[in-house]
N, CA and C atoms of all chains as a GROMACS GRO file, in nm:
protein
  618
    1MET      N    1  13.375   4.871  15.583
    1MET     CA    2  13.286   4.942  15.522
    1MET      C    3  13.150   4.953  15.579
    2ARG      N    4  13.074   5.042  15.571
    2ARG     CA    5  12.966   5.080  15.640
    2ARG      C    6  12.808   5.152  15.536
    3PHE      N    7  12.757   5.075  15.557
    3PHE     CA    8  12.609   5.067  15.419
    3PHE      C    9  12.523   5.121  15.539
    4THR      N   10  12.427   5.214  15.472
    4THR     CA   11  12.320   5.278  15.536
    4THR      C   12  12.194   5.174  15.504
    5PHE      N   13  12.097   5.117  15.599
    5PHE     CA   14  11.997   5.058  15.532
    5PHE      C   15  11.900   5.178  15.457
    6ARG      N   16  11.863   5.105  15.344
    6ARG     CA   17  11.775   5.171  15.230
    6ARG      C   18  11.649   5.152  15.268
    7THR      N   19  11.545   5.240  15.221
    7THR     CA   20  11.405   5.246  15.204
    7THR      C   21  11.372   5.237  15.044
    8LEU      N   22  11.278   5.144  15.020
    8LEU     CA   23  11.218   5.130  14.906
    8LEU      C   24  11.054   5.192  14.914
    9PRO      N   25  11.019   5.249  14.788
    9PRO     CA   26  10.859   5.294  14.818
    9PRO      C   27  10.776   5.167  14.775
   10ALA      N   28  10.629   5.193  14.855
   10ALA     CA   29  10.581   5.056  14.821
   10ALA      C   30  10.437   5.120  14.741
   11ALA      N   31  10.412   5.022  14.677
   11ALA     CA   32  10.281   5.088  14.552
   11ALA      C   33  10.152   5.112  14.631
   12SER      N   34  10.157   5.118  14.823
   12SER     CA   35  10.055   5.144  14.861
   12SER      C   36  10.040   5.271  14.861
   13GLY      N   37  10.153   5.381  14.875
   13GLY     CA   38  10.209   5.492  14.893
   13GLY      C   39  10.311   5.519  15.034
   14GLY      N   40  10.275   5.422  15.094
   14GLY     CA   41  10.367   5.400  15.192
   14GLY      C   42  10.529   5.387  15.146
   15VAL      N   43  10.601   5.385  15.292
   15VAL     CA   44  10.747   5.336  15.239
   15VAL      C   45  10.776   5.223  15.342
   16GLN      N   46  10.842   5.129  15.271
   16GLN     CA   47  10.895   5.038  15.335
   16GLN      C   48  10.964   5.060  15.486
   17THR      N   49  10.974   4.987  15.568
   17THR     CA   50  11.101   4.970  15.628
   17THR      C   51  11.242   4.954  15.594
   18PRO      N   52  11.330   5.068  15.631
   18PRO     CA   53  11.468   5.020  15.612
   18PRO      C   54  11.519   4.923  15.581
   19ARG      N   55  11.567   4.851  15.507
   19ARG     CA   56  11.689   4.724  15.524
   19ARG      C   57  11.804   4.717  15.461
   20PRO      N   58  11.864   4.592  15.521
   20PRO     CA   59  12.008   4.621  15.477
   20PRO      C   60  12.075   4.566  15.333
   21ILE      N   61  12.103   4.676  15.275
   21ILE     CA   62  12.134   4.685  15.121
   21ILE      C   63  12.316   4.699  15.101
   22VAL      N   64  12.331   4.596  15.024
   22VAL     CA   65  12.487   4.615  14.973
   22VAL      C   66  12.432   4.629  14.831
   23ASP      N   67  12.556   4.728  14.771
   23ASP     CA   68  12.550   4.738  14.609
   23ASP      C   69  12.674   4.663  14.543
   24ILE      N   70  12.632   4.553  14.475
   24ILE     CA   71  12.780   4.493  14.419
   24ILE      C   72  12.743   4.506  14.291
   25ALA      N   73  12.868   4.490  14.239
   25ALA     CA   74  12.927   4.536  14.095
   25ALA      C   75  12.948   4.390  14.026
   26LEU      N   76  12.957   4.384  13.942
   26LEU     CA   77  12.996   4.240  13.840
   26LEU      C   78  13.071   4.291  13.764
   27GLU      N   79  13.212   4.242  13.754
   27GLU     CA   80  13.278   4.270  13.681
   27GLU      C   81  13.262   4.301  13.527
   28GLY      N   82  13.296   4.400  13.466
   28GLY     CA   83  13.235   4.404  13.329
   28GLY      C   84  13.118   4.513  13.381
   29LEU      N   85  13.043   4.562  13.442
   29LEU     CA   86  12.931   4.626  13.468
   29LEU      C   87  12.954   4.725  13.606
   30GLU      N   88  13.071   4.768  13.596
   30GLU     CA   89  13.125   4.809  13.721
   30GLU      C   90  13.055   4.980  13.772
   31ALA      N   91  13.031   5.012  13.632
   31ALA     CA   92  12.906   5.150  13.617
   31ALA      C   93  12.817   5.146  13.696
   32ALA      N   94  12.727   4.996  13.717
   32ALA     CA   95  12.594   5.027  13.777
   32ALA      C   96  12.584   4.897  13.863
   33PRO      N   97  12.641   4.890  13.970
   33PRO     CA   98  12.632   4.815  14.081
   33PRO      C   99  12.472   4.756  14.115
   34ILE      N  100  12.456   4.640  14.138
   34ILE     CA  101  12.325   4.599  14.164
   34ILE      C  102  12.300   4.592  14.312
   35GLU      N  103  12.204   4.668  14.296
   35GLU     CA  104  12.114   4.688  14.467
   35GLU      C  105  12.110   4.541  14.518
   36CYS      N  106  12.142   4.489  14.598
   36CYS     CA  107  12.142   4.354  14.657
   36CYS      C  108  12.064   4.343  14.823
   37LEU      N  109  11.951   4.275  14.833
   37LEU     CA  110  11.945   4.283  15.033
   37LEU      C  111  12.045   4.173  15.057
   38LEU      N  112  12.081   4.218  15.160
   38LEU     CA  113  12.137   4.091  15.219
   38LEU      C  114  12.024   3.997  15.270
   39ASP      N  115  12.065   3.877  15.269
   39ASP     CA  116  11.928   3.779  15.296
   39ASP      C  117  12.018   3.682  15.337
   40THR      N  118  12.060   3.649  15.520
   40THR     CA  119  12.119   3.561  15.591
   40THR      C  120  12.051   3.435  15.588
   41GLY      N  121  11.929   3.428  15.548
   41GLY     CA  122  11.864   3.298  15.541
   41GLY      C  123  11.875   3.209  15.384
   42ALA      N  124  11.954   3.269  15.284
   42ALA     CA  125  11.957   3.237  15.165
   42ALA      C  126  12.114   3.185  15.134
   43LEU      N  127  12.109   3.056  15.122
   43LEU     CA  128  12.222   2.972  15.054
   43LEU      C  129  12.288   3.083  14.925
   44ARG      N  130  12.185   3.090  14.828
   44ARG     CA  131  12.248   3.114  14.719
   44ARG      C  132  12.270   3.244  14.702
   45THR      N  133  12.366   3.326  14.597
   45THR     CA  134  12.328   3.459  14.594
   45THR      C  135  12.293   3.482  14.427
   46ARG      N  136  12.178   3.550  14.433
   46ARG     CA  137  12.091   3.536  14.299
   46ARG      C  138  12.083   3.678  14.219
   47MET      N  139  12.059   3.715  14.107
   47MET     CA  140  12.020   3.828  14.022
   47MET      C  141  11.918   3.774  13.903
   48SER      N  142  11.902   3.887  13.875
   48SER     CA  143  11.769   3.884  13.762
   48SER      C  144  11.891   3.845  13.638
   49ALA      N  145  11.863   3.731  13.566
   49ALA     CA  146  11.920   3.686  13.427
   49ALA      C  147  11.951   3.795  13.315
   50GLU      N  148  11.848   3.941  13.336
   50GLU     CA  149  11.881   4.058  13.246
   50GLU      C  150  12.040   4.084  13.262
   51ILE      N  151  12.050   4.078  13.400
   51ILE     CA  152  12.195   4.197  13.388
   51ILE      C  153  12.329   4.099  13.322
   52ALA      N  154  12.290   3.934  13.306
   52ALA     CA  155  12.454   3.887  13.316
   52ALA      C  156  12.491   3.931  13.161
   53PRO      N  157  12.422   3.955  13.055
   53PRO     CA  158  12.486   3.975  12.983
   53PRO      C  159  12.506   4.124  12.934
   54LEU      N  160  12.478   4.206  12.984
   54LEU     CA  161  12.543   4.348  13.009
   54LEU      C  162  12.653   4.356  13.091
   55ALA      N  163  12.672   4.209  13.215
   55ALA     CA  164  12.865   4.235  13.240
   55ALA      C  165  12.929   4.167  13.104
   56GLY      N  166  12.843   4.090  13.021
   56GLY     CA  167  12.981   4.008  12.922
   56GLY      C  168  12.958   3.880  12.946
   57ILE      N  169  12.868   3.830  13.074
   57ILE     CA  170  12.851   3.708  13.090
   57ILE      C  171  12.786   3.636  13.025
   58GLU      N  172  12.823   3.472  12.994
   58GLU     CA  173  12.739   3.382  12.911
   58GLU      C  174  12.672   3.281  13.070
   59LEU      N  175  12.592   3.244  12.984
   59LEU     CA  176  12.503   3.128  13.115
   59LEU      C  177  12.490   3.024  12.997
   60PRO      N  178  12.584   2.932  13.054
   60PRO     CA  179  12.604   2.786  12.976
   60PRO      C  180  12.477   2.742  12.975
   61GLY      N  181  12.431   2.740  13.094
   61GLY     CA  182  12.330   2.635  13.135
   61GLY      C  183  12.328   2.505  13.141
   62ASP      N  184  12.457   2.497  13.140
   62ASP     CA  185  12.499   2.328  13.209
   62ASP      C  186  12.482   2.320  13.383
   63LEU      N  187  12.492   2.439  13.462
   63LEU     CA  188  12.444   2.423  13.588
   63LEU      C  189  12.349   2.485  13.604
   64THR      N  190  12.178   2.407  13.657
   64THR     CA  191  12.073   2.496  13.635
   64THR      C  192  12.002   2.438  13.766
   65GLU      N  193  11.908   2.531  13.832
   65GLU     CA  194  11.833   2.484  13.926
   65GLU      C  195  11.714   2.566  13.916
   66GLU      N  196  11.563   2.470  13.908
   66GLU     CA  197  11.453   2.529  13.964
   66GLU      C  198  11.431   2.580  14.102
   67PHE      N  199  11.347   2.660  14.101
   67PHE     CA  200  11.305   2.665  14.246
   67PHE      C  201  11.180   2.776  14.265
   68TYR      N  202  11.118   2.810  14.359
   68TYR     CA  203  11.036   2.909  14.406
   68TYR      C  204  11.099   3.016  14.471
   69VAL      N  205  11.040   3.119  14.396
   69VAL     CA  206  11.109   3.278  14.504
   69VAL      C  207  10.986   3.361  14.517
   70GLY      N  208  10.944   3.382  14.599
   70GLY     CA  209  10.785   3.512  14.622
   70GLY      C  210  10.704   3.427  14.531
   71GLY      N  211  10.691   3.292  14.557
   71GLY     CA  212  10.570   3.225  14.480
   71GLY      C  213  10.564   3.208  14.355
   72LEU      N  214  10.695   3.257  14.308
   72LEU     CA  215  10.672   3.237  14.194
   72LEU      C  216  10.785   3.138  14.055
   73LYS      N  217  10.742   3.012  14.034
   73LYS     CA  218  10.873   2.918  13.983
   73LYS      C  219  10.967   2.992  13.866
   74THR      N  220  11.078   2.977  13.921
   74THR     CA  221  11.191   3.064  13.788
   74THR      C  222  11.308   2.940  13.800
   75LEU      N  223  11.386   2.982  13.701
   75LEU     CA  224  11.521   2.880  13.656
   75LEU      C  225  11.641   2.987  13.683
   76GLY      N  226  11.754   2.903  13.785
   76GLY     CA  227  11.860   2.987  13.783
   76GLY      C  228  11.953   2.907  13.745
   77LYS      N  229  12.082   2.995  13.654
   77LYS     CA  230  12.148   2.956  13.596
   77LYS      C  231  12.287   3.023  13.634
   78LEU      N  232  12.387   2.894  13.690
   78LEU     CA  233  12.508   2.982  13.753
   78LEU      C  234  12.607   3.009  13.693
   79ALA      N  235  12.667   3.109  13.677
   79ALA     CA  236  12.817   3.128  13.669
   79ALA      C  237  12.901   3.162  13.757
   80ARG      N  238  13.008   3.168  13.744
   80ARG     CA  239  13.126   3.214  13.812
   80ARG      C  240  13.169   3.376  13.814
   81VAL      N  241  13.150   3.444  13.868
   81VAL     CA  242  13.195   3.611  13.849
   81VAL      C  243  13.284   3.697  13.924
   82ASN      N  244  13.323   3.770  13.910
   82ASN     CA  245  13.443   3.862  13.979
   82ASN      C  246  13.334   3.964  14.039
   83LEU      N  247  13.281   3.979  14.187
   83LEU     CA  248  13.212   4.073  14.204
   83LEU      C  249  13.264   4.196  14.298
   84ILE      N  250  13.264   4.287  14.322
   84ILE     CA  251  13.330   4.416  14.372
   84ILE      C  252  13.255   4.484  14.467
   85VAL      N  253  13.271   4.519  14.585
   85VAL     CA  254  13.204   4.601  14.651
   85VAL      C  255  13.259   4.714  14.707
   86THR      N  256  13.234   4.846  14.744
   86THR     CA  257  13.306   4.933  14.745
   86THR      C  258  13.199   5.053  14.813
   87ASP      N  259  13.275   5.134  14.921
   87ASP     CA  260  13.182   5.210  14.976
   87ASP      C  261  13.248   5.375  14.943
   88GLY      N  262  13.303   5.358  14.835
   88GLY     CA  263  13.392   5.485  14.777
   88GLY      C  264  13.508   5.528  14.787
   89ALA      N  265  13.549   5.446  14.946
   89ALA     CA  266  13.635   5.495  15.003
   89ALA      C  267  13.775   5.350  14.934
   90ASP      N  268  13.699   5.238  15.016
   90ASP     CA  269  13.795   5.090  15.014
   90ASP      C  270  13.689   5.034  14.884
   91GLU      N  271  13.769   4.914  14.851
   91GLU     CA  272  13.749   4.843  14.729
   91GLU      C  273  13.764   4.685  14.761
   92PHE      N  274  13.689   4.608  14.704
   92PHE     CA  275  13.694   4.467  14.744
   92PHE      C  276  13.600   4.372  14.641
   93SER      N  277  13.752   4.278  14.610
   93SER     CA  278  13.644   4.199  14.469
   93SER      C  279  13.689   4.064  14.506
   94TRP      N  280  13.621   3.976  14.494
   94TRP     CA  281  13.624   3.821  14.524
   94TRP      C  282  13.544   3.793  14.369
   95ASP      N  283  13.588   3.628  14.386
   95ASP     CA  284  13.508   3.538  14.293
   95ASP      C  285  13.444   3.479  14.375
   96ALA      N  286  13.343   3.427  14.302
   96ALA     CA  287  13.180   3.432  14.375
   96ALA      C  288  13.100   3.348  14.300
   97PRO      N  289  13.009   3.225  14.303
   97PRO     CA  290  12.918   3.162  14.249
   97PRO      C  291  12.791   3.220  14.240
   98VAL      N  292  12.716   3.292  14.162
   98VAL     CA  293  12.595   3.361  14.131
   98VAL      C  294  12.505   3.298  14.033
   99TRP      N  295  12.372   3.286  14.054
   99TRP     CA  296  12.258   3.231  14.011
   99TRP      C  297  12.182   3.340  13.943
  100PHE      N  298  12.185   3.381  13.816
  100PHE     CA  299  12.104   3.415  13.716
  100PHE      C  300  11.986   3.401  13.730
  101CYS      N  301  11.865   3.429  13.725
  101CYS     CA  302  11.746   3.370  13.751
  101CYS      C  303  11.595   3.495  13.623
  102ASP      N  304  11.564   3.370  13.552
  102ASP     CA  305  11.458   3.404  13.478
  102ASP      C  306  11.316   3.306  13.496
  103PRO      N  307  11.205   3.370  13.501
  103PRO     CA  308  11.196   3.524  13.596
  103PRO      C  309  11.276   3.539  13.731
  104TRP      N  310  11.261   3.682  13.717
  104TRP     CA  311  11.316   3.731  13.868
  104TRP      C  312  11.221   3.849  13.936
  105PRO      N  313  11.148   3.799  14.051
  105PRO     CA  314  11.053   3.878  14.065
  105PRO      C  315  11.069   3.971  14.112
  106HIS      N  316  11.248   4.004  14.184
  106HIS     CA  317  11.225   4.123  14.301
  106HIS      C  318  11.295   4.252  14.228
  107PRO      N  319  11.266   4.328  14.249
  107PRO     CA  320  11.361   4.450  14.194
  107PRO      C  321  11.512   4.465  14.224
  108PHE      N  322  11.574   4.380  14.335
  108PHE     CA  323  11.696   4.384  14.366
  108PHE      C  324  11.758   4.212  14.358
  109GLY      N  325  11.892   4.224  14.387
  109GLY     CA  326  11.944   4.085  14.429
  109GLY      C  327  11.946   4.062  14.497
  110LEU      N  328  11.978   3.916  14.533
  110LEU     CA  329  11.968   3.862  14.733
  110LEU      C  330  12.116   3.811  14.732
  111ALA      N  331  12.162   3.863  14.794
  111ALA     CA  332  12.329   3.847  14.877
  111ALA      C  333  12.288   3.769  15.001
  112GLY      N  334  12.337   3.628  14.934
  112GLY     CA  335  12.317   3.459  15.044
  112GLY      C  336  12.461   3.458  15.088
  113LEU      N  337  12.466   3.307  15.152
  113LEU     CA  338  12.585   3.225  15.201
  113LEU      C  339  12.715   3.259  15.083
  114GLU      N  340  12.642   3.145  15.015
  114GLU     CA  341  12.773   3.151  14.905
  114GLU      C  342  12.742   3.285  14.818
  115GLY      N  343  12.850   3.326  14.805
  115GLY     CA  344  12.874   3.460  14.690
  115GLY      C  345  12.900   3.544  14.752
  116PHE      N  346  12.849   3.584  14.893
  116PHE     CA  347  12.850   3.704  14.962
  116PHE      C  348  12.937   3.671  15.111
  117LEU      N  349  12.834   3.632  15.207
  117LEU     CA  350  12.856   3.607  15.362
  117LEU      C  351  12.975   3.514  15.379
  118HIS      N  352  13.009   3.446  15.274
  118HIS     CA  353  13.173   3.384  15.288
  118HIS      C  354  13.248   3.449  15.305
  119HIS      N  355  13.242   3.546  15.224
  119HIS     CA  356  13.373   3.628  15.218
  119HIS      C  357  13.362   3.768  15.306
  120PHE      N  358  13.283   3.780  15.410
  120PHE     CA  359  13.276   3.888  15.507
  120PHE      C  360  13.264   3.865  15.599
  121LEU      N  361  13.312   3.926  15.734
  121LEU     CA  362  13.231   3.972  15.824
  121LEU      C  363  13.146   4.068  15.854
  122VAL      N  364  13.029   4.016  15.862
  122VAL     CA  365  12.931   4.111  15.873
  122VAL      C  366  12.822   4.145  15.997
  123THR      N  367  12.831   4.265  16.057
  123THR     CA  368  12.769   4.318  16.135
  123THR      C  369  12.647   4.362  16.134
  124ILE      N  370  12.500   4.364  16.177
  124ILE     CA  371  12.401   4.433  16.125
  124ILE      C  372  12.376   4.529  16.271
  125HIS      N  373  12.391   4.659  16.239
  125HIS     CA  374  12.332   4.700  16.362
  125HIS      C  375  12.192   4.771  16.311
  126ALA      N  376  12.071   4.709  16.319
  126ALA     CA  377  11.967   4.721  16.306
  126ALA      C  378  11.874   4.812  16.336
  127TYR      N  379  11.942   4.830  16.502
  127TYR     CA  380  11.836   4.917  16.580
  127TYR      C  381  11.898   5.094  16.484
  128ASP      N  382  11.990   5.101  16.470
  128ASP     CA  383  12.052   5.219  16.440
  128ASP      C  384  12.062   5.197  16.278
  129GLY      N  385  12.031   5.124  16.192
  129GLY     CA  386  11.996   5.117  16.083
  129GLY      C  387  12.134   5.130  15.964
  130TYR      N  388  12.220   5.072  15.996
  130TYR     CA  389  12.345   5.043  15.916
  130TYR      C  390  12.375   4.901  15.920
  131LEU      N  391  12.500   4.882  15.799
  131LEU     CA  392  12.561   4.729  15.840
  131LEU      C  393  12.677   4.757  15.796
  132GLU      N  394  12.783   4.685  15.881
  132GLU     CA  395  12.930   4.687  15.830
  132GLU      C  396  12.934   4.589  15.782
  133ILE      N  397  13.041   4.555  15.688
  133ILE     CA  398  13.095   4.456  15.644
  133ILE      C  399  13.247   4.484  15.612
  134ASP      N  400  13.302   4.370  15.644
  134ASP     CA  401  13.481   4.366  15.635
  134ASP      C  402  13.469   4.232  15.554
  135PRO      N  403  13.570   4.260  15.504
  135PRO     CA  404  13.654   4.125  15.423
  135PRO      C  405  13.719   4.047  15.513
  136GLU      N  406  13.669   3.892  15.457
  136GLU     CA  407  13.724   3.768  15.575
  136GLU      C  408  13.854   3.828  15.579
  137PRO      N  409  13.922   3.817  15.693
  137PRO     CA  410  14.037   3.842  15.698
  137PRO      C  411  14.158   3.761  15.583
  138ARG      N  412  14.109   3.588  15.579
  138ARG     CA  413  14.209   3.551  15.506
  138ARG      C  414  14.226   3.566  15.346
  139LEU      N  415  14.080   3.637  15.335
  139LEU     CA  416  14.093   3.658  15.200
  139LEU      C  417  14.159   3.781  15.173
  140SER      N  418  14.123   3.900  15.257
  140SER     CA  419  14.191   4.008  15.241
  140SER      C  420  14.339   4.011  15.242
  141GLU      N  421  14.418   3.902  15.286
  141GLU     CA  422  14.561   3.895  15.308
  141GLU      C  423  14.575   3.833  15.162
  142ALA      N  424  14.531   3.740  15.089
  142ALA     CA  425  14.558   3.679  15.011
  142ALA      C  426  14.472   3.798  14.894
  143GLN      N  427  14.469   3.912  14.946
  143GLN     CA  428  14.469   4.014  14.790
  143GLN      C  429  14.600   4.106  14.815
  144LYS      N  430  14.613   4.107  14.926
  144LYS     CA  431  14.766   4.228  14.918
  144LYS      C  432  14.846   4.129  14.827
  145PRO      N  433  14.928   4.230  14.737
  145PRO     CA  434  15.022   4.241  14.665
  145PRO      C  435  15.150   4.204  14.754
  146ASN      N  436  15.231   4.061  14.693
  146ASN     CA  437  15.361   4.056  14.780
  146ASN      C  438  15.453   4.188  14.770
  147MET      N  439  11.494   5.907  15.009
  147MET     CA  440  11.526   5.876  14.867
  147MET      C  441  11.397   5.776  14.824
  148ALA      N  442  11.294   5.719  14.906
  148ALA     CA  443  11.180   5.666  14.860
  148ALA      C  444  11.087   5.713  14.803
  149GLU      N  445  11.074   5.828  14.864
  149GLU     CA  446  10.995   5.979  14.758
  149GLU      C  447  11.054   6.005  14.633
  150ALA      N  448  11.170   6.030  14.603
  150ALA     CA  449  11.219   6.013  14.474
  150ALA      C  450  11.222   5.960  14.391
  151LEU      N  451  11.221   5.795  14.438
  151LEU     CA  452  11.160   5.698  14.347
  151LEU      C  453  11.034   5.685  14.296
  152ARG      N  454  10.925   5.787  14.380
  152ARG     CA  455  10.817   5.703  14.334
  152ARG      C  456  10.744   5.748  14.207
  153PRO      N  457  10.794   5.849  14.121
  153PRO     CA  458  10.731   5.833  13.980
  153PRO      C  459  10.796   5.760  13.890
  154PHE      N  460  10.923   5.666  13.960
  154PHE     CA  461  10.969   5.593  13.822
  154PHE      C  462  10.950   5.408  13.876
  155ILE      N  463  10.857   5.391  13.947
  155ILE     CA  464  10.789   5.296  14.005
  155ILE      C  465  10.807   5.186  13.849
  156GLY      N  466  10.847   5.101  13.831
  156GLY     CA  467  10.818   4.982  13.745
  156GLY      C  468  10.941   4.988  13.664
  157LEU      N  469  10.984   5.127  13.678
  157LEU     CA  470  11.120   5.120  13.578
  157LEU      C  471  11.252   5.115  13.664
  158TRP      N  472  11.368   5.076  13.575
  158TRP     CA  473  11.493   5.033  13.658
  158TRP      C  474  11.585   5.174  13.615
  159VAL      N  475  11.627   5.220  13.755
  159VAL     CA  476  11.681   5.295  13.777
  159VAL      C  477  11.827   5.330  13.816
  160ALA      N  478  11.917   5.415  13.747
  160ALA     CA  479  12.049   5.413  13.834
  160ALA      C  480  12.045   5.536  13.881
  161VAL      N  481  12.113   5.531  14.072
  161VAL     CA  482  12.105   5.620  14.107
  161VAL      C  483  12.265   5.671  14.210
  162ARG      N  484  12.273   5.778  14.232
  162ARG     CA  485  12.445   5.846  14.296
  162ARG      C  486  12.382   5.909  14.402
  163GLY      N  487  12.402   5.875  14.525
  163GLY     CA  488  12.347   5.961  14.682
  163GLY      C  489  12.198   5.971  14.599
  164ASP      N  490  12.172   6.087  14.652
  164ASP     CA  491  12.009   6.130  14.609
  164ASP      C  492  11.958   6.142  14.505
  165ASP      N  493  12.037   6.106  14.393
  165ASP     CA  494  12.001   6.171  14.272
  165ASP      C  495  11.975   6.063  14.181
  166VAL      N  496  11.874   6.071  14.126
  166VAL     CA  497  11.841   5.983  13.987
  166VAL      C  498  11.934   6.003  13.896
  167LEU      N  499  12.034   5.913  13.829
  167LEU     CA  500  12.058   5.960  13.700
  167LEU      C  501  12.017   5.952  13.587
  168VAL      N  502  11.900   5.818  13.583
  168VAL     CA  503  11.846   5.806  13.470
  168VAL      C  504  11.730   5.673  13.506
  169ALA      N  505  11.640   5.690  13.424
  169ALA     CA  506  11.539   5.577  13.439
  169ALA      C  507  11.511   5.491  13.303
  170ALA      N  508  11.493   5.391  13.318
  170ALA     CA  509  11.455   5.366  13.163
  170ALA      C  510  11.395   5.215  13.182
  171PRO      N  511  11.308   5.139  13.119
  171PRO     CA  512  11.233   5.028  13.121
  171PRO      C  513  11.320   4.891  13.130
  172SER      N  514  11.457   4.899  13.058
  172SER     CA  515  11.513   4.779  13.088
  172SER      C  516  11.658   4.846  13.164
  173PRO      N  517  11.730   4.715  13.215
  173PRO     CA  518  11.875   4.772  13.263
  173PRO      C  519  11.958   4.783  13.168
  174LYS      N  520  11.953   4.737  13.055
  174LYS     CA  521  11.996   4.764  12.924
  174LYS      C  522  12.021   4.865  12.854
  175GLU      N  523  11.926   4.934  12.894
  175GLU     CA  524  11.919   5.098  12.834
  175GLU      C  525  11.985   5.194  12.951
  176VAL      N  526  11.961   5.142  13.079
  176VAL     CA  527  12.009   5.213  13.208
  176VAL      C  528  12.173   5.228  13.161
  177VAL      N  529  12.241   5.107  13.119
  177VAL     CA  530  12.354   5.079  13.144
  177VAL      C  531  12.391   5.161  12.988
  178ALA      N  532  12.303   5.144  12.877
  178ALA     CA  533  12.378   5.246  12.776
  178ALA      C  534  12.373   5.368  12.799
  179TRP      N  535  12.321   5.437  12.894
  179TRP     CA  536  12.314   5.606  12.922
  179TRP      C  537  12.414   5.633  12.986
  180LEU      N  538  12.462   5.533  13.091
  180LEU     CA  539  12.569   5.544  13.189
  180LEU      C  540  12.670   5.567  13.077
  181ALA      N  541  12.722   5.474  13.012
  181ALA     CA  542  12.837   5.488  12.935
  181ALA      C  543  12.796   5.598  12.861
  182GLN      N  544  12.716   5.619  12.781
  182GLN     CA  545  12.690   5.723  12.692
  182GLN      C  546  12.713   5.834  12.782
  183HIS      N  547  12.730   5.888  12.868
  183HIS     CA  548  12.716   6.016  12.938
  183HIS      C  549  12.847   5.971  12.999
  184GLY      N  550  12.899   5.875  13.012
  184GLY     CA  551  13.072   5.880  13.114
  184GLY      C  552  13.014   5.902  13.247
  185GLN      N  553  12.917   5.809  13.286
  185GLN     CA  554  12.854   5.848  13.441
  185GLN      C  555  12.880   5.700  13.502
  186ARG      N  556  12.923   5.700  13.641
  186ARG     CA  557  12.891   5.605  13.759
  186ARG      C  558  12.811   5.598  13.812
  187ALA      N  559  12.712   5.502  13.844
  187ALA     CA  560  12.636   5.501  13.970
  187ALA      C  561  12.634   5.424  14.080
  188GLN      N  562  12.564   5.439  14.177
  188GLN     CA  563  12.604   5.405  14.292
  188GLN      C  564  12.541   5.298  14.275
  189SER      N  565  12.436   5.269  14.211
  189SER     CA  566  12.329   5.133  14.260
  189SER      C  567  12.205   5.149  14.146
  190MET      N  568  12.211   5.030  14.102
  190MET     CA  569  12.080   5.010  13.970
  190MET      C  570  11.976   4.949  14.037
  191PHE      N  571  11.920   4.909  14.018
  191PHE     CA  572  11.763   4.824  14.077
  191PHE      C  573  11.672   4.874  14.001
  192ARG      N  574  11.537   4.763  13.990
  192ARG     CA  575  11.385   4.805  13.935
  192ARG      C  576  11.309   4.900  14.072
  193VAL      N  577  11.251   4.994  14.022
  193VAL     CA  578  11.204   5.052  14.150
  193VAL      C  579  11.070   4.958  14.134
  194ALA      N  580  11.014   4.888  14.281
  194ALA     CA  581  10.925   4.792  14.267
  194ALA      C  582  10.765   4.897  14.259
  195GLY      N  583  10.690   4.792  14.163
  195GLY     CA  584  10.552   4.807  14.119
  195GLY      C  585  10.468   4.749  14.232
  196SER      N  586  10.538   4.668  14.316
  196SER     CA  587  10.405   4.601  14.435
  196SER      C  588  10.489   4.574  14.500
  197GLU      N  589  10.426   4.603  14.642
  197GLU     CA  590  10.476   4.585  14.799
  197GLU      C  591  10.530   4.390  14.766
  198GLN      N  592  10.448   4.316  14.710
  198GLN     CA  593  10.546   4.169  14.712
  198GLN      C  594  10.659   4.133  14.647
  199ALA      N  595  10.687   4.248  14.562
  199ALA     CA  596  10.838   4.228  14.527
  199ALA      C  597  10.926   4.286  14.613
  200VAL      N  598  10.933   4.347  14.686
  200VAL     CA  599  11.022   4.390  14.809
  200VAL      C  600  10.993   4.320  14.920
  201THR      N  601  10.922   4.211  14.932
  201THR     CA  602  10.889   4.174  15.072
  201THR      C  603  10.937   3.992  15.085
  202GLY      N  604  10.924   3.971  14.977
  202GLY     CA  605  10.969   3.803  14.985
  202GLY      C  606  11.113   3.791  15.003
  203ALA      N  607  11.171   3.664  15.003
  203ALA     CA  608  11.292   3.637  15.030
  203ALA      C  609  11.311   3.452  14.950
  204ALA      N  610  11.481   3.468  14.929
  204ALA     CA  611  11.470   3.344  14.855
  204ALA      C  612  11.439   3.184  14.937
  205PRO      N  613  11.380   3.090  14.891
  205PRO     CA  614  11.385   3.000  14.994
  205PRO      C  615  11.511   2.882  15.044
  206GLN      N  616  11.613   2.902  14.958
  206GLN     CA  617  11.734   2.843  14.963
  206GLN      C  618  11.845   2.950  14.962
   0.00000   0.00000   0.00000
C-alpha cells in the first residue's frame, strides 16, 4: 500500500513540509480513519482519548502512564483494539495496543513501534514524497483463510 | 489540500481525497454527521491551530 506524504496548514499562513501519514481506522469507527503521523522514534501508538468512545472502546484505567508530549503532561490509557488500514484496494487489520491520551496536543495520532511498525514492512521514499507499507509477511500469512 | 483546510483551523474535519466532507468542533459531531449521511471518510483529524501542534513528537 502506498501513501503520499501529506501537508498540513500552518498558523503562520505557510504550509508545513509534507510528512509521512497513514490513515488508521479503529474497529467500530471505520467511517472515520484517524490521520496518524508515522513516528519511527516512538515506542507507543497514541491517539486522542476523545476518539475511543466513538469506536465503543472502554478505557478501564488499570494500565496508565503519564508522560510529556510537545511539552504537555498527559495521561495515556492502554486498550487493545483492532486497527484497519486500507488504500482503497487492499485492506489489512491487526490487533494492537493503543494508548489513548488526555489531554492530547496533536491534531493527529502517532503511529509508533508497538501497535504499528511491528506489523509492517515500511519503506519511506522521502525524496519522492511517499511511503509504502506492506503487512509483515508472517502476519499476512496468519490472516489468510485456510 | 492544505489551502482547502485553512478555513477550518481549530476544527475537526473528515476528508475524502481533496474534499472536506464535514467540519465540526468535536470528532463526535463529525462522526455523527458521517453516520447520518451514510458517508465514509478517508481521514479524520483536527486542523492545527498552531505550528507547535504539528511539529512535536512523542518522547517514547
